[in-house]
C-alpha positions as CSV (number, residue, x, y, z in Angstrom):
1,X,43.9,42.9,-17.9
2,X,46.6,43.2,-15.2
3,X,47.6,40.3,-12.9
4,X,45.9,42.1,-10.0
5,X,42.6,42.4,-11.8
6,X,42.8,38.7,-12.9
7,X,43.4,37.7,-9.3
8,X,40.4,39.7,-8.1
9,X,38.2,38.0,-10.7
10,X,39.3,34.6,-9.6
11,X,38.6,35.5,-6.0
12,X,35.1,36.7,-7.0
13,X,34.4,33.5,-8.9
14,X,35.6,31.4,-5.9
15,X,33.3,33.4,-3.5
16,X,30.4,33.0,-5.9
17,X,31.0,29.2,-6.1
18,X,31.2,29.0,-2.3
19,X,27.9,31.0,-2.0
20,X,26.2,28.6,-4.4
21,X,27.5,25.6,-2.4
22,X,26.4,27.2,0.9
23,X,22.9,27.7,-0.6
24,X,22.8,24.1,-1.7
25,X,23.8,22.9,1.8
26,X,21.1,25.0,3.4
27,X,18.6,23.8,0.9
28,X,19.5,20.1,1.6
29,X,19.5,20.7,5.3
30,X,16.0,22.3,5.2
31,X,14.7,19.6,2.9
32,X,16.0,17.0,5.3
33,X,14.1,18.6,8.2
34,X,10.9,18.7,6.0
35,X,11.4,15.1,5.0
36,X,11.7,14.0,8.7
37,X,8.5,15.9,9.5
38,X,6.6,14.4,6.6
39,X,7.8,10.8,7.3
40,X,6.8,11.3,10.9
41,X,3.2,11.8,9.8
42,X,3.2,8.1,8.7
43,X,6.1,6.4,10.5
44,X,6.2,6.4,14.3
45,X,9.8,6.3,15.7
46,X,12.6,4.6,13.7
47,X,14.4,7.9,13.5
48,X,17.8,6.2,13.2
49,X,16.6,4.0,10.4
50,X,15.2,7.1,8.5
51,X,18.4,8.9,8.9
52,X,20.5,6.0,7.6
53,X,18.2,5.6,4.6
54,X,18.4,9.3,3.7
55,X,22.2,9.4,4.1
56,X,22.4,6.4,1.8
57,X,20.1,8.0,-0.8
58,X,22.1,11.2,-0.9
59,X,25.4,9.3,-1.1
60,X,24.0,7.4,-4.2
61,X,24.2,4.1,-2.3
62,X,21.7,1.2,-1.7
63,X,20.4,-0.2,1.6
64,X,19.7,-3.6,3.0
65,X,17.0,-3.5,5.6
66,X,17.0,-6.3,8.2
67,X,14.0,-6.7,10.4
68,X,11.1,-9.0,11.3
69,X,7.8,-8.7,9.4
70,X,5.4,-6.0,10.5
71,X,7.8,-3.2,11.3
72,X,6.5,-1.0,8.4
73,X,9.6,-1.4,6.2
74,X,7.5,-1.3,3.0
75,X,5.4,1.7,4.3
76,X,8.6,3.6,5.1
77,X,10.1,3.1,1.7
78,X,6.9,4.0,-0.2
79,X,6.5,7.1,2.0
80,X,10.0,8.2,1.2
81,X,9.3,7.8,-2.5
82,X,6.2,9.9,-2.2
83,X,7.7,12.8,-0.4
84,X,10.7,12.8,-2.8
85,X,8.3,12.8,-5.8
86,X,9.9,9.7,-7.2
87,X,8.5,6.6,-8.9
88,X,8.3,3.6,-6.7
89,X,7.9,-0.1,-7.3
90,X,8.0,-3.2,-5.1
91,X,9.1,-6.7,-6.1
92,X,8.1,-9.6,-3.8
93,X,11.0,-12.0,-4.3
94,X,10.0,-15.7,-4.5
95,X,11.8,-18.9,-5.4
96,X,10.3,-19.1,-8.9
97,X,11.2,-15.5,-9.9
98,X,13.3,-15.3,-13.0
99,X,15.8,-12.5,-14.0
100,X,13.5,-11.4,-16.9
101,X,10.7,-10.9,-14.4
102,X,12.6,-8.0,-12.9
103,X,14.7,-6.7,-15.8
104,X,12.1,-7.0,-18.6
105,X,12.2,-8.9,-21.8
106,X,11.9,-8.6,-25.6
107,X,8.4,-9.3,-26.8
108,X,7.5,-10.1,-30.5
109,X,5.1,-7.4,-31.8
110,X,3.1,-7.2,-35.0
111,X,2.9,-3.8,-36.8
112,X,-0.7,-3.7,-38.1
113,X,0.1,-1.2,-40.9
114,X,3.1,-3.0,-42.4
115,X,2.5,-6.5,-41.2
116,X,6.1,-6.8,-40.1
117,X,7.1,-8.4,-36.9
118,X,9.8,-7.0,-34.6
119,X,11.0,-7.4,-31.0
120,X,10.2,-4.6,-28.6
121,X,11.6,-4.3,-25.1
122,X,9.1,-4.4,-22.3
123,X,10.5,-2.8,-19.2
124,X,10.5,-4.7,-15.9
125,X,9.9,-3.3,-12.5
126,X,13.6,-2.4,-12.2
127,X,12.9,0.7,-14.3
128,X,11.9,3.0,-11.4
129,X,13.6,5.5,-9.1
130,X,13.0,3.7,-5.8
131,X,12.8,-0.1,-5.8
132,X,11.8,-2.2,-2.8
133,X,13.2,-5.6,-3.2
134,X,11.2,-7.5,-0.6
135,X,12.9,-10.6,1.0
136,X,15.8,-10.6,-1.5
137,X,17.1,-13.8,0.1
138,X,14.1,-15.8,-1.0
139,X,14.9,-15.7,-4.7
140,X,17.6,-17.9,-6.5
141,X,21.1,-16.5,-7.0
142,X,20.5,-16.0,-10.7
143,X,17.8,-13.4,-10.0
144,X,19.7,-11.9,-7.1
145,X,22.7,-11.4,-9.5
146,X,20.5,-9.6,-12.1
147,X,19.3,-7.1,-9.4
148,X,22.8,-6.6,-8.0
149,X,24.3,-6.1,-11.4
150,X,21.7,-3.4,-12.0
151,X,22.6,-1.8,-8.7
152,X,26.2,-1.6,-9.5
153,X,26.1,-0.8,-13.2
154,X,22.8,1.1,-13.2
155,X,21.8,-0.6,-16.5
156,X,20.4,-3.9,-17.6
157,X,21.4,-6.0,-20.6
158,X,18.7,-8.0,-22.4
159,X,19.9,-9.9,-25.5
160,X,22.4,-7.7,-27.3
161,X,20.9,-4.4,-26.0
162,X,21.8,-2.4,-22.9
163,X,19.2,-0.2,-21.3
164,X,20.0,2.6,-18.8
165,X,18.0,2.8,-15.6
166,X,16.4,6.0,-14.6
167,X,18.3,8.4,-12.3
168,X,18.2,8.6,-9.4
169,X,18.1,4.8,-8.9
170,X,17.8,3.6,-5.3
171,X,17.4,0.0,-4.1
172,X,16.2,-0.9,-0.6
173,X,16.2,-4.7,-0.1
174,X,14.7,-6.4,2.9
175,X,15.6,-9.6,4.7
176,X,13.8,-11.4,7.5
177,X,16.4,-12.5,10.1
178,X,14.2,-15.2,11.6
179,X,13.1,-17.7,8.9
180,X,16.0,-19.1,6.9
181,X,14.4,-22.2,5.5
182,X,14.1,-22.2,1.7
183,X,16.3,-19.0,1.4
184,X,19.3,-18.2,-0.7
185,X,21.7,-16.1,1.5
186,X,23.5,-13.3,-0.3
187,X,27.2,-14.1,-0.8
188,X,29.6,-11.7,0.9
189,X,30.7,-10.2,-2.4
190,X,27.1,-9.3,-3.2
191,X,26.4,-8.0,0.3
192,X,29.4,-5.7,-0.2
193,X,27.4,-3.8,-2.9
194,X,25.0,-2.5,-0.3
195,X,26.3,0.8,1.2
196,X,24.4,0.3,4.5
197,X,23.0,-2.7,6.4
198,X,20.2,-1.1,8.4
199,X,18.7,-2.9,11.4
200,X,15.0,-2.2,11.9
201,X,14.2,-2.9,15.6
202,X,10.9,-3.2,17.4
203,X,9.3,0.2,18.5
204,X,9.4,1.3,22.1
205,X,6.3,0.9,24.3
206,X,5.3,4.6,23.8
207,X,5.9,4.4,20.0
208,X,3.9,1.2,19.8
209,X,1.0,2.8,21.6
210,X,1.1,5.7,19.1
211,X,1.1,3.2,16.2
212,X,-2.0,1.5,17.5
213,X,-3.8,4.8,17.9
214,X,-2.7,6.2,14.5
215,X,-3.2,3.1,12.3
216,X,-6.6,1.9,13.5
217,X,-8.5,5.1,12.6
218,X,-9.7,6.4,9.3
219,X,-7.4,9.4,9.1
220,X,-5.0,9.5,6.2
221,X,-2.1,12.0,6.4
222,X,-1.5,14.3,3.5
223,X,2.1,14.2,2.4
224,X,4.0,17.1,0.9
225,X,6.7,16.6,-1.7
226,X,10.1,17.8,-0.5
227,X,12.4,17.2,-3.5
228,X,12.3,16.2,-7.1
229,X,14.5,13.6,-8.8
230,X,16.5,16.4,-10.5
231,X,17.1,18.1,-7.2
232,X,18.3,14.9,-5.6
233,X,20.8,14.3,-8.4
234,X,22.2,17.9,-7.9
235,X,22.4,17.3,-4.1
236,X,24.2,14.0,-4.7
237,X,26.9,16.0,-6.5
238,X,27.1,18.6,-3.6
239,X,27.7,15.7,-1.2
240,X,30.7,14.6,-3.3
241,X,32.2,18.1,-3.0
242,X,32.3,18.2,0.8
243,X,35.9,18.6,1.9
244,X,37.5,16.0,4.2
245,X,40.5,16.6,6.3
246,X,43.5,14.3,6.1
247,X,43.1,13.0,9.7
248,X,39.5,12.0,8.9
249,X,40.7,10.0,5.8
250,X,43.3,8.4,8.0
251,X,40.8,7.5,10.7
252,X,38.4,5.9,8.1
253,X,41.3,3.9,6.6
254,X,42.6,2.7,10.0
255,X,39.1,1.7,11.1
256,X,38.6,-0.5,8.0
257,X,42.1,-2.0,8.1
258,X,41.7,-2.8,11.8
259,X,38.8,-5.2,10.9
260,X,41.2,-7.5,9.0
261,X,42.6,-10.3,11.2
262,X,45.5,-10.9,8.8
263,X,46.9,-7.4,9.3
264,X,49.9,-7.2,11.6
265,X,48.5,-4.1,13.3
266,X,45.0,-5.7,13.9
267,X,44.1,-5.7,17.6
268,X,44.2,-9.1,19.4
269,X,40.4,-9.3,19.8
270,X,40.0,-9.0,16.0
271,X,42.3,-11.9,15.4
272,X,40.1,-13.9,17.8
273,X,36.6,-12.8,16.9
274,X,36.8,-12.1,13.1
275,X,37.7,-14.5,10.3
276,X,37.3,-11.9,7.5
277,X,37.4,-8.1,7.6
278,X,36.0,-5.3,5.4
279,X,37.5,-4.3,2.0
280,X,38.4,-0.9,0.6
281,X,34.7,-0.3,-0.5
282,X,33.9,0.0,3.2
283,X,36.3,3.0,3.5
284,X,34.7,4.6,0.5
285,X,31.3,4.3,2.0
286,X,32.4,5.5,5.4
287,X,33.7,8.7,3.8
288,X,30.6,9.2,1.6
289,X,28.2,8.5,4.4
290,X,30.0,10.9,6.7
291,X,29.9,13.6,4.0
292,X,26.2,13.1,3.5
293,X,25.6,13.2,7.3
294,X,27.5,16.4,7.6
295,X,25.5,18.0,4.8
296,X,22.2,16.9,6.3
297,X,23.2,18.5,9.6
298,X,24.1,21.8,7.8
299,X,27.9,21.4,8.0
300,X,30.3,21.7,5.1
301,X,33.1,19.7,6.8
302,X,33.4,16.1,7.9
303,X,34.5,15.0,11.4
304,X,35.5,11.7,12.8
305,X,32.2,11.7,14.7
306,X,30.5,11.4,11.3
307,X,32.6,8.4,10.5
308,X,31.7,6.8,13.9
309,X,28.0,7.5,13.3
310,X,27.9,5.5,10.1
311,X,30.4,2.8,11.0
312,X,27.9,0.2,12.2
313,X,25.7,0.5,9.1
314,X,28.7,0.3,6.8
315,X,30.7,-2.5,8.6
316,X,28.2,-4.9,10.1
317,X,27.6,-6.8,6.9
318,X,31.2,-6.7,5.8
319,X,32.8,-8.6,8.7
320,X,32.5,-12.3,9.4
321,X,32.6,-13.5,13.0
322,X,34.3,-16.6,14.3
323,X,33.0,-19.5,16.4
324,X,34.7,-17.9,19.4
325,X,32.7,-14.7,18.9
326,X,29.5,-16.5,18.4
327,X,30.0,-18.7,21.4
328,X,30.4,-15.6,23.6
329,X,27.3,-14.0,22.1
330,X,29.2,-11.2,20.4
331,X,27.4,-9.8,17.4
332,X,29.1,-7.7,14.6
333,X,27.8,-4.5,16.3
334,X,29.6,-5.4,19.5
335,X,32.9,-5.9,17.7
336,X,32.4,-2.6,15.9
337,X,31.9,-0.9,19.3
338,X,35.2,-2.4,20.4
339,X,36.9,-1.2,17.3
340,X,35.7,2.3,17.7
341,X,37.1,2.3,21.2
342,X,40.4,0.8,20.1
343,X,41.2,2.7,16.9
344,X,42.8,6.1,17.8
345,X,41.8,9.4,16.3
346,X,45.1,10.7,14.9
347,X,44.2,14.4,15.6
348,X,43.3,13.7,19.2
349,X,46.5,11.6,19.6
350,X,48.6,14.4,18.3
351,X,46.9,16.9,20.6
352,X,47.6,14.7,23.6
353,X,51.2,14.3,22.6
354,X,51.5,18.1,22.2
355,X,49.9,18.6,25.6
356,X,52.4,16.2,27.2
357,X,55.3,18.0,25.5
């Protein structure tokens, strides 16, 4: 085979690979639209919440949902599990819940044929594809740690044995922002394991009217499955392959580093309003979330707008405000807005300089 023939074969292989990736992107984009339609049969409004949950799912991350009771958080999660043809379990966290209650435990079993006794592992509710951890801040730190270890390592250890969790494995934990009595707030290091902090707000007046009409009748919508677990795993790999330009990496890095009051380059308002900033994991999740958002919109490239779109969900639980910020009524989202306005986009800055020249 000549060098020219070998070069042509490599070109054909690259084109075939690009065609496969383009098909996967179109498939995910179409599935996303179908999922939005199916979720809309059950959930009224909350489009931004739905988008952030799906972005997190396809980025192989986990979500923390923060909202008052009665906003259909449980219904939303169970609906997503149904349309994705995934197994779903819900754990109601309480102060007396033990780690073995969620991970499972070894149970002594008798063999009726041989009469021998042996320990057999009985799986806990963690062994599922989609897990709703309801009111995670109401259970003691020991049980919280068991869940968060499973989220990070994707396995549980009972005794001397380690058991792999099924794939895909996706945790959505909820917190009630009102009642804090008798709760165990998650430490910052454990909050950092959640890719997104998703705020679930009240519906609009029009949406609330539709909710009243739809939920007080006897009609039950039929949901159509959009994706299987195997397809989700394949699409998670596609998300990882999305190319990112150098200036987008730089923008994500600069946005995260600007949250740290100890940095010499941090803006003045950060030094005044934040006591702690985000770590490197925030930058990783900014890039992954931006990749997933681009794919869901049918694009095979990431822009700085994608970074900005996921910045609030990634950063709001990774920054700690000071007394000065609290006294002025500034929430983490307000400071993130200020950051987005302050941190320059390198590509736009270069274009402006070139225009001046």
